C-alpha positions in Angstrom: 98.1 43.1 -79.3 95.7 41.9 -81.9 92.4 40.4 -81.2 92.4 36.6 -81.9 90.2 35.4 -84.7 87.0 33.7 -83.9 87.3 29.9 -84.0 84.6 27.6 -85.3 82.7 25.6 -82.7 81.4 22.3 -83.9 81.8 23.4 -87.4 79.7 26.5 -87.1 80.6 30.2 -86.5 78.9 31.8 -83.5 77.5 35.3 -84.4 78.7 38.0 -81.9 77.9 41.7 -81.6 80.6 44.0 -83.0 82.2 46.4 -80.5 79.8 49.2 -79.7 76.8 47.5 -81.3 73.6 48.0 -79.5 70.9 45.5 -78.7 68.1 48.2 -78.7 66.2 46.8 -81.7 65.3 43.7 -79.5 64.0 45.9 -76.7 62.0 48.0 -79.1 60.2 44.9 -80.4 59.4 43.9 -76.8 58.0 47.3 -76.1 55.7 47.1 -79.3 54.3 43.8 -78.1 53.7 45.1 -74.6 51.8 48.1 -76.0 49.6 45.8 -78.2 48.9 43.6 -75.2 47.9 46.5 -73.0 45.6 47.9 -75.7 43.9 44.5 -76.1 43.4 44.3 -72.3 41.8 47.8 -72.3 39.5 46.8 -75.2 38.5 43.5 -73.5 37.7 45.4 -70.2 35.6 47.9 -72.1 33.6 45.2 -73.9 33.1 43.4 -70.6 31.9 46.7 -69.0 29.5 47.3 -71.8 28.0 43.8 -71.5 27.8 44.1 -67.7 25.9 47.3 -68.1 23.7 45.8 -70.8 22.5 42.9 -68.6 22.8 44.0 -65.0 21.8 47.7 -64.8 18.1 48.5 -64.1 15.8 48.2 -67.1 15.3 52.0 -67.8 19.0 52.6 -67.6 19.7 49.8 -70.0 17.1 51.0 -72.4 18.4 54.6 -72.3 22.0 53.5 -72.9 20.9 51.0 -75.5 18.9 53.7 -77.4 21.7 56.2 -77.1 24.2 53.8 -78.6 21.8 52.8 -81.3 21.2 56.4 -82.4 24.9 57.1 -82.2 25.5 54.3 -84.6 22.4 54.3 -86.8 21.4 58.0 -87.1 24.6 59.4 -88.6 24.4 56.6 -91.1 20.8 57.4 -91.9 21.4 61.1 -92.0 24.4 60.7 -94.4 22.2 58.6 -96.6 19.5 61.2 -96.4 21.9 64.0 -97.4 23.1 61.9 -100.3 19.6 61.3 -101.5 18.7 65.0 -100.9 21.6 66.2 -103.0 20.7 63.8 -105.8 17.1 65.0 -105.6 18.3 68.6 -106.3 19.1 67.5 -109.8 15.9 65.6 -110.4 12.9 67.5 -111.6 9.4 66.6 -110.5 10.2 65.2 -107.0 8.4 67.4 -104.4 8.1 67.8 -100.7 5.6 65.0 -100.5 8.3 62.4 -101.4 10.7 63.9 -98.9 8.1 63.7 -96.2 7.4 60.0 -97.1 11.1 59.1 -97.0 11.4 60.7 -93.6 8.5 58.6 -92.3 10.0 55.4 -93.7 13.3 56.2 -91.9 11.5 56.9 -88.7 9.5 53.6 -89.1 12.7 51.7 -89.8 14.4 53.2 -86.7 11.4 52.2 -84.5 11.4 48.6 -85.9 15.1 48.2 -85.2 14.6 49.5 -81.7 11.6 47.2 -81.1 13.6 44.1 -82.4 16.5 44.9 -80.1 14.2 45.3 -77.1 12.5 42.0 -77.9 15.9 40.2 -78.2 16.9 41.7 -74.9 13.7 40.5 -73.2 14.3 37.0 -74.6 17.8 36.9 -73.4 16.7 37.9 -69.9 14.1 35.1 -69.9 16.7 32.6 -71.0 19.0 33.6 -68.2 16.2 33.0 -65.7 15.7 29.3 -66.9 17.5 26.3 -65.3 20.1 24.2 -67.1 17.6 21.4 -67.5 14.9 23.7 -69.1 17.5 25.1 -71.5 18.6 21.5 -72.5 14.9 20.5 -73.1 14.4 23.5 -75.3 17.5 22.7 -77.4 16.4 19.1 -77.7 12.9 20.2 -78.9 14.4 22.5 -81.5 16.8 19.7 -82.7 13.8 17.3 -83.0 11.8 19.8 -85.0 14.7 20.4 -87.4 15.2 16.6 -87.8 11.5 16.2 -88.5 11.5 19.0 -91.1 14.5 17.4 -92.8 12.8 14.0 -92.8 9.7 15.6 -94.5 11.9 17.3 -97.0 14.1 14.2 -97.7 11.4 11.6 -97.0 10.8 8.5 -99.1 9.8 9.2 -102.7 6.4 7.8 -103.6 6.6 4.3 -105.1 5.9 4.0 -108.8 2.5 2.6 -109.7 2.7 -1.0 -110.9 0.0 -3.3 -112.1 -1.3 -5.5 -109.3 -0.6 -9.2 -110.1 -3.7 -11.3 -110.7 -5.0 -12.1 -107.2 -7.2 -15.2 -107.0 -8.7 -16.9 -103.9 -7.8 -14.5 -101.1 -10.6 -15.5 -98.8 -13.5 -18.0 -98.2 -12.4 -21.5 -99.2 -15.4 -23.2 -97.6 -14.6 -26.9 -97.6 -18.2 -27.9 -98.2 -18.8 -30.9 -95.8 -19.8 -30.0 -92.2 -17.2 -32.2 -90.5 -14.3 -30.6 -92.3 -15.8 -27.1 -91.7 -16.1 -27.9 -88.0 -12.4 -28.8 -87.9 -11.5 -25.6 -89.8 -13.5 -23.6 -87.3 -11.5 -25.2 -84.5 -8.3 -24.2 -86.1 -9.6 -20.6 -86.4 -10.5 -20.7 -82.7 -7.0 -21.8 -81.8 -5.6 -18.8 -83.9 -7.9 -16.5 -82.0 -6.7 -17.8 -78.7 -3.1 -17.4 -79.7 -3.7 -13.8 -81.0 -5.9 -12.7 -78.1 -3.3 -13.9 -75.6 -0.5 -12.1 -77.4 -2.8 -9.0 -77.7 -3.4 -9.0 -73.9 0.0 -10.0 -72.6 2.7 -9.3 -75.2 1.4 -6.6 -77.5 4.2 -4.9 -79.4 6.8 -7.4 -78.1 8.2 -9.8 -80.7 6.7 -12.9 -79.1 4.9 -14.1 -76.0 5.7 -16.0 -72.9 2.3 -17.6 -72.4 2.9 -18.9 -68.9 4.6 -15.9 -67.5 2.1 -13.8 -69.5 4.6 -11.3 -70.7 6.5 -10.3 -73.8 9.5 -12.3 -75.2 12.2 -11.8 -77.7 15.3 -13.6 -79.0 18.6 -12.4 -80.4 17.4 -12.7 -84.0 15.5 -9.5 -83.5 18.3 -7.7 -81.5 17.1 -5.8 -78.5 14.2 -4.2 -80.3 10.4 -4.5 -79.9 9.4 -4.8 -83.5 6.1 -6.6 -83.0 7.2 -9.7 -84.9 4.1 -11.7 -84.0 1.9 -8.9 -85.4 3.6 -8.8 -88.7 4.0 -12.6 -89.0 0.3 -13.2 -88.2 -1.4 -10.6 -90.4 -2.0 -12.7 -93.5 -3.3 -15.7 -91.4 -5.8 -13.3 -89.7 -6.8 -12.0 -93.1 -7.5 -15.4 -94.8 -9.3 -16.6 -91.7 -11.6 -13.6 -91.9 -10.5 -12.2 -88.5 -10.7 -8.7 -89.8 -11.0 -6.8 -86.5 -7.8 -8.5 -85.3 -6.2 -7.7 -88.7 -7.2 -4.0 -88.3 -5.7 -3.9 -84.8 -2.4 -5.2 -86.2 -2.5 -2.7 -89.1 -3.0 0.2 -86.7 -0.1 -0.9 -84.6 2.1 -1.1 -87.7 1.0 2.3 -88.9 1.8 3.9 -85.5 4.6 2.0 -84.0 6.7 -0.1 -86.5 9.9 1.8 -86.8 13.1 0.4 -88.4 15.4 3.3 -87.5 16.3 1.5 -84.2 19.8 0.6 -82.9 19.2 -3.1 -83.2 21.3 -5.9 -84.7 18.9 -8.3 -86.5 19.1 -11.5 -88.5 18.9 -10.6 -92.2 17.3 -14.0 -93.0 14.7 -13.9 -90.2 13.7 -10.3 -90.8 13.4 -11.0 -94.5 11.2 -14.0 -94.3 9.0 -12.8 -91.3 8.8 -9.1 -91.8 9.3 -8.4 -95.5 7.5 -11.5 -96.4 4.7 -10.8 -94.0 4.3 -7.2 -95.0 4.3 -8.0 -98.7 1.7 -10.7 -98.2 -0.5 -8.4 -96.2 -0.2 -5.8 -98.9 -1.2 -8.1 -101.7 -4.1 -9.6 -99.7 -5.5 -6.4 -98.4 -4.3 -3.8 -100.8 -3.3 -1.5 -97.9 -0.4 0.7 -99.0 1.1 1.0 -95.6 2.4 -2.6 -95.7 4.2 -2.0 -99.0 5.8 1.2 -97.7 7.0 -0.5 -94.5 8.4 -3.5 -96.4 10.4 -1.1 -98.7 11.7 0.9 -95.7 12.9 -2.2 -94.0 14.5 -3.6 -97.2 16.6 -0.5 -97.6 17.9 -1.1 -94.1 19.0 -4.7 -95.1 20.9 -3.7 -98.2 24.1 -2.7 -96.3 24.5 -6.4 -95.3 25.5 -7.1 -98.9 28.6 -4.8 -98.6 31.1 -7.7 -98.4 34.1 -8.5 -100.6 32.0 -11.2 -102.4 28.5 -9.8 -102.3 27.4 -12.7 -100.1 25.5 -10.9 -97.3 26.4 -11.0 -93.6 24.0 -13.0 -91.4 23.3 -9.9 -89.2 23.0 -6.2 -89.8 22.5 -3.2 -87.5 19.4 -1.4 -88.7 20.8 2.0 -87.6 24.5 1.8 -88.5 24.3 -0.7 -91.4 27.3 -2.6 -89.9 27.1 -6.4 -90.6 28.7 -9.5 -89.1 28.3 -13.2 -89.0 27.3 -15.6 -86.3 30.3 -16.5 -84.1 29.6 -20.2 -84.3 29.3 -20.5 -88.1 32.4 -22.2 -89.5 35.2 -19.6 -89.2 33.0 -16.5 -89.9 31.0 -18.0 -92.7 27.6 -17.0 -94.0 24.9 -19.8 -94.1 23.5 -21.3 -97.3 19.9 -21.3 -96.0 20.2 -17.6 -95.0 21.8 -15.9 -98.0 19.9 -18.4 -100.3 16.5 -17.4 -98.9 16.1 -13.9 -100.2 15.1 -14.4 -103.8 11.3 -14.4 -103.6 11.0 -11.3 -101.5 13.7 -9.3 -103.3 12.2 -10.0 -106.7 8.9 -8.6 -105.5 10.7 -5.6 -104.0 12.2 -4.8 -107.4 8.8 -5.3 -109.0 7.0 -2.9 -106.6 9.7 -0.2 -106.4 11.4 -0.2 -109.8 14.7 -0.4 -107.9 16.9 -3.0 -109.7 19.2 -3.3 -106.6 17.2 -6.0 -104.9 17.0 -8.3 -108.0 20.7 -7.7 -108.8 21.8 -8.7 -105.2 20.0 -12.1 -105.3 21.1 -12.8 -108.9 24.7 -12.0 -108.0 24.5 -14.7 -105.3 23.1 -17.2 -107.8 25.8 -16.5 -110.4 28.6 -16.7 -107.8 27.3 -20.1 -106.6 27.0 -21.4 -110.2 30.8 -20.8 -110.7 31.8 -22.7 -107.6 32.9 -26.3 -107.4 30.5 -28.4 -105.4 31.7 -31.6 -103.6 29.7 -34.5 -105.1 27.3 -31.9 -106.6 26.2 -30.9 -103.1 26.1 -27.4 -101.7 27.9 -27.1 -98.3 26.1 -25.1 -95.7 28.8 -22.6 -95.1 30.4 -20.0 -97.4 32.9 -17.4 -96.3 31.8 -13.9 -97.5 35.3 -12.5 -97.5 37.1 -15.2 -99.4 34.3 -16.7 -101.4 35.3 -20.2 -100.3 33.2 -23.0 -98.8 33.5 -23.6 -95.0 33.0 -27.0 -93.5 31.8 -29.6 -96.0 28.5 -30.1 -94.2 25.4 -30.5 -96.4 21.8 -30.6 -95.0 18.3 -30.4 -96.4 17.3 -29.5 -92.8 18.6 -26.6 -90.8 21.3 -24.4 -92.4 20.5 -25.7 -95.9 16.7 -26.3 -96.3 15.1 -23.2 -97.7 18.0 -22.6 -100.3 16.6 -25.5 -102.3 13.0 -24.5 -101.6 13.7 -21.0 -103.1 15.3 -22.3 -106.3 12.1 -24.2 -107.0 9.9 -21.3 -105.9 11.8 -18.7 -108.0 10.9 -20.7 -111.0 7.2 -21.0 -110.0 7.0 -17.3 -109.0 8.3 -16.3 -112.4 5.4 -18.1 -114.0 7.9 -20.8 -114.9 10.1 -18.5 -117.0 13.2 -18.6 -114.7 14.5 -21.8 -116.2 17.9 -21.3 -114.8 16.4 -21.6 -111.3 14.6 -24.8 -112.2 17.7 -26.3 -113.7 19.7 -25.5 -110.6 17.0 -27.0 -108.4 16.9 -30.2 -110.5 20.7 -30.7 -110.4 20.7 -30.1 -106.6 17.9 -32.6 -105.9 19.6 -35.2 -108.1 22.7 -34.9 -105.9 20.6 -35.0 -102.7 18.9 -38.2 -103.9 22.2 -39.8 -104.7 24.0 -39.0 -101.5 21.6 -38.1 -98.8 18.3 -40.0 -99.3 18.2 -43.6 -97.9 15.7 -46.2 -96.7 15.9 -47.5 -93.2 15.8 -51.2 -92.3 12.2 -50.7 -91.4 11.4 -49.3 -94.8 11.2 -45.6 -93.9 12.6 -43.2 -96.4 14.7 -40.5 -94.7 17.1 -37.6 -95.7 20.4 -37.8 -93.8 23.1 -35.1 -93.4 26.5 -35.2 -95.2 29.4 -34.4 -92.9 32.9 -34.5 -94.3 32.3 -37.5 -96.5 30.1 -39.4 -94.1 26.3 -39.7 -94.0 24.8 -39.1 -90.6 21.5 -41.2 -90.4 19.6 -38.5 -88.6 16.7 -36.3 -89.9 15.5 -33.0 -88.3 11.9 -31.8 -88.0 12.9 -28.9 -90.3 13.8 -31.4 -93.0 10.2 -32.6 -93.1 9.2 -29.7 -95.2 11.0 -31.5 -98.1 8.1 -33.9 -98.7 5.9 -30.9 -99.7 8.8 -29.5 -101.8 9.2 -32.7 -103.8 5.4 -32.8 -104.5 5.4 -29.1 -105.4 8.3 -29.6 -107.8 7.0 -32.9 -109.3 5.3 -31.2 -112.3 8.1 -29.9 -114.5 10.7 -32.5 -113.4 13.2 -33.7 -116.1 12.9 -37.1 -117.7 9.2 -37.6 -116.9 10.0 -38.0 -113.2 6.8 -36.3 -111.9 5.3 -39.5 -110.5 8.7 -40.4 -108.9 8.9 -37.1 -107.0 5.2 -37.2 -105.9 5.9 -40.7 -104.5 9.1 -39.4 -102.8 7.1 -36.6 -101.2 4.5 -39.2 -99.9 7.3 -41.3 -98.4 8.9 -38.4 -96.6 5.4 -37.4 -95.3 4.9 -41.0 -94.0 8.3 -41.0 -92.2 7.6 -37.7 -90.5 4.2 -38.9 -89.5 5.9 -41.9 -87.9 8.1 -39.5 -85.9 4.9 -38.0 -84.4 3.1 -41.3 -83.9 6.0 -42.9 -82.0 5.9 -40.3 -79.2 3.7 -40.2 -76.1 2.2 -36.7 -77.0 1.8 -37.5 -80.8 3.9 -34.5 -81.5 7.2 -34.8 -83.3 10.7 -34.3 -81.8 13.3 -31.8 -83.1 15.4 -34.6 -84.6 15.2 -38.4 -84.9 17.6 -41.2 -85.8 17.6 -44.3 -88.0 20.2 -46.6 -86.5 20.9 -49.0 -83.6 17.4 -50.5 -84.1 15.8 -47.2 -83.4 13.9 -45.5 -86.2 12.2 -42.1 -86.4 12.9 -41.6 -82.7 14.9 -39.0 -80.8 17.8 -40.3 -78.8 19.4 -37.2 -77.1 17.4 -35.3 -74.5 18.1 -32.0 -76.3 16.4 -33.3 -79.4 13.1 -34.4 -77.8 11.4 -31.0 -77.7 8.6 -29.7 -79.9 8.5 -25.9 -80.3 5.2 -25.6 -82.3 7.0 -26.2 -85.6 5.0 -26.3 -88.9 7.1 -28.4 -91.3 5.3 -31.7 -91.0 1.9 -30.1 -91.3 3.2 -28.1 -94.3 4.0 -31.3 -96.1 0.6 -32.8 -95.2 -1.1 -29.7 -96.8 1.0 -29.9 -100.0 0.3 -33.7 -100.3 -3.4 -33.1 -99.7 -3.5 -30.5 -102.5 -1.8 -32.7 -105.0 -3.4 -36.1 -104.1 -6.5 -35.4 -102.0 -5.7 -38.6 -100.1 -7.9 -38.3 -96.9 -5.0 -39.6 -94.7 -3.3 -36.2 -94.8 -6.3 -34.5 -93.3 -6.5 -37.2 -90.7 -2.8 -36.8 -89.8 -3.2 -33.0 -89.7 -6.2 -33.3 -87.4 -4.2 -35.7 -85.0 -1.5 -33.0 -84.8 -4.0 -30.2 -84.2 -5.6 -32.1 -81.4 -2.2 -32.9 -79.8 -1.2 -29.2 -80.0 -4.5 -28.1 -78.4 -4.2 -30.7 -75.7 -0.6 -30.5 -74.7 0.6 -27.0 -75.8 -2.4 -24.9 -75.0 -2.3 -22.9 -71.7 -4.5 -20.1 -70.5 -2.1 -17.4 -71.8 -1.6 -18.9 -75.3 0.4 -21.9 -76.7 3.7 -23.1 -75.5 6.3 -25.5 -76.8 7.1 -28.6 -74.7 10.5 -30.0 -73.7 9.9 -33.7 -74.0 7.4 -35.3 -76.4 8.1 -38.7 -74.9 6.9 -37.7 -71.4 3.3 -37.9 -70.4 3.8 -34.9 -68.1 5.9 -32.6 -70.1 7.3 -29.2 -69.0 6.7 -26.1 -71.1 9.4 -23.9 -72.7 7.1 -20.9 -72.2 7.4 -19.4 -75.7 4.7 -18.8 -78.2 6.7 -18.6 -81.4 5.6 -16.1 -84.1 5.8 -18.8 -86.7 3.1 -20.8 -84.9 0.6 -18.1 -86.0 2.3 -17.5 -89.4 2.8 -21.1 -90.5 1.5 -23.9 -88.2 -2.1 -22.6 -87.9 -2.2 -21.3 -91.4 -1.2 -24.7 -93.0 -3.8 -26.4 -90.7 -6.5 -23.9 -91.8 -5.6 -24.4 -95.4 -5.6 -28.2 -95.0 -9.3 -28.0 -94.0 -10.2 -25.5 -96.6 -11.2 -25.8 -100.3 -8.4 -25.7 -102.9 -9.8 -22.4 -104.2 -8.4 -20.6 -101.2 -4.9 -19.4 -102.3 -4.6 -21.8 -105.3 -1.0 -22.9 -106.0 -1.3 -21.8 -109.7 -1.5 -18.2 -108.5 0.3 -18.0 -105.2 3.8 -19.2 -104.0 4.4 -19.4 -100.2 7.7 -18.1 -98.8 9.5 -20.2 -96.3 7.5 -18.5 -93.5 4.2 -19.4 -95.2 3.6 -15.9 -96.5 1.8 -16.1 -99.8 3.2 -14.0 -102.7 1.5 -13.8 -106.1 3.0 -15.4 -109.2 4.4 -12.6 -111.3 3.4 -13.2 -114.9 6.6 -11.8 -116.3 6.1 -12.8 -119.9 5.4 -9.2 -120.9 7.4 -7.5 -118.1 11.1 -6.8 -117.7 12.2 -6.5 -114.2 14.5 -3.5 -113.8 18.1 -4.7 -113.8 17.2 -8.1 -115.4 17.8 -9.3 -118.9 14.7 -9.3 -121.0 12.4 -12.2 -120.2 11.6 -14.5 -123.0 
């Protein structure tokens, strides 16, 4: 009977053993693996035994075994080398017994050194084993910190290139001459000292002060960090007031404590105008290098905010990670005109001082991008999406969200010694559109600047908008079509309107916003617009108008405001904002804002000083009132810029 042929199963032949075939090869392989496994186990056990003996037998035993093993390993190696050297010496004439003896001594010395090193290592290992887990962790952390510090020293910031200091005129004094004005100026200086001393006592190192609770205060614009915002913001005010001991205290804190490598999400705009502006101004006024170095360190931390598809920076950036984002409330993730448009002054100075073109290029890129965009009615909307490069809501304001964008166009021109004509032209075109669409006269004859919202003019003006009176006066000289007189007059009218907003309250302090309809003029209507938080904009306009006209009413109006602040905002622990300027018994908001020391008190002090203190021909104030010198760029080319004419 024949054996049937194998049939395919599922299209495949199944391999079978031929009759008499043995499966021994498979068993042999298994045996080889088992032998290897047993050998590995024996080797592991031997190593474990050696280590056990090494660490746990008595010291003399360990040392003897260690020495024995060391000699077993090292001495044959040394002896073989000795023999090789000896045989080679046989063929070399002139080498005597002295050399042989010296080599033997060297070998003995080497053996002793190796033995001593191993004994020391053994002793260190024993000491480590006696330590607790916490002690070992602490030691490791100390070593890590030391390595990090060594790396930081090695890769630390390169020294900044030497650059010629701009011409600095009128950095102190400014004696007003007449005793009455000097007395008022001294009062402002005393108010500054009270604000500073209170912060020094109760909020030192914190960003701001809660003067009633007498403790530190901070807001989300500084993240969760204690960056001493009041110290940095107040430095230049202290300096020009001659409060040099206080200035020195601030400088020491900055040298020892101001650190930007913190895990904090901060406002790019606020940190730029308060910190970079404040540090640069302190550097130019005092000549102290630490302020320049710190300004540059911080600026480098802000650069990642510009890493967007359009180059329009995020509103916020994490100083440690460099991750940026926008405010959740800002028109579908938009960046804000007044924020990304208020970097130019500080960034031009950064490029000037460092030789790094990146700062100048970032702000010029923003300007070029805006120049290409369509503007509804010639107006710049307050919101721009940094991903798409498109406008957000068509809302235009010369107050909050828009204000300092226009201010910095004018000041870019002034700071360039009037060579940046592109900035001046952009400013003039913008102001022309604002005059046409936003500036109106009320029924009572008050000139105001409204807000444009989706094709409709809202007849409301904010306290922030009051800065525009000073801006119009500052930009009057150089206006097209011989309009200098017109813009000086416009500045005076805005100053008058803003004074009325103060004068029509019980406290003689202005509200946050005021309306011009329904028979009410320059008066706040909503409860949440009746507060005064020590803002400077009205006093800022008084000062500019005083400088350009010397009309005594501006000093009078400034003194009224100073007296009202001292009467209603002063408390034992500093100065506080008030919640209702129409109430004779107001409640406090319990915040002493850093800008009160940077701006409000500085502008009051300058108002009662002579014009030779920080003359406007030589200094341009950033939007936080930090003075930066005019850069006479006629013979200088900024790195990354086209050659100046």
